[in-house]
N, C-alpha and C positions, 0 to 999 in steps of 0.2 A: 621440478620444472622451475627454471629461473624466471624471475619476474623482472620486468623493466621497472626501474625506479622512476617515480614521478619527479618532474623538475621541481626543485624547491623554488617557491615564489618568494622573491625578496620582499622585505617589508616595504610597503608603500609609504611615500611621504604624505603626511596629512594635507588634505585639500580643504580649502574654505568650503563650508557647508552651504553657502548661499549661492543662488543663481543657477542658471541652466547648466553651466560647465561642471559644477559640483555634482549635479544629478547625473549627467552623462558619465562622469568618472565613476560614480557609485554603480551605475548600471554596467559599465565595462568591467569593473572589479567583480561584480556579482557573476557575470557570465564566465569570467576566467576561473573563478573558484568553483563554479558549477561544473565546468568541463573537467577539472581535476577530480572532483568527487565522483562524477559519472564513470571515470576510468577505474575507480576503485570497486565498483559494483560487480559482484559475481552473479551473473545471470544463470537461472536454472536451465538444465538441458530440456530438450523436447520431451524425453521420457519422464523426467521429474514433473514437468508441467502437466502432462496427461494423467499421470498417476494421482497427483494432488487433485486435479479436477474431478476424476472419477470418485475419489474418496469424499469430496465435498457433495457431489450429487447423491451418493449412497446415503451419507449421514442425513442429508436434507430429506430424502424420501422416507427414511426410518422415522425421523422426528415427525414428519407430516402424517404418517400412518398412525403413530402413537397419539398425536393430538386429535386426529380424526376419530379414533376409537374412544378416547376420553370424552370428546364432545358429544358423540352419539350416546354414550352411556349416561352422561349427565342430562342430556335433553330427554332421554327416556325416563330418567328418574324424576325430573321436574314434571313431565307430562303425567306420570303415575300419581305424583303427590297432588297435582291440581285437579285431577279427574275424580 
């Protein structure tokens, strides 16, 4: 699949760093560069997003179950030692 090539941004002339106009120019440059970078992002499909979400939920539940069992075991051990 052919991809569109991003426009090459010509090097900007240095602007004096002082004053409001310098800050406005920096902000404008930031948004122009951000727009170019956002076009490079490869967003996941809906199927990939759902699959990843399910994997995260399953791993979280397994770890929570493991930590719950360990906590219960240690609390029973401490209760046995102290009684």
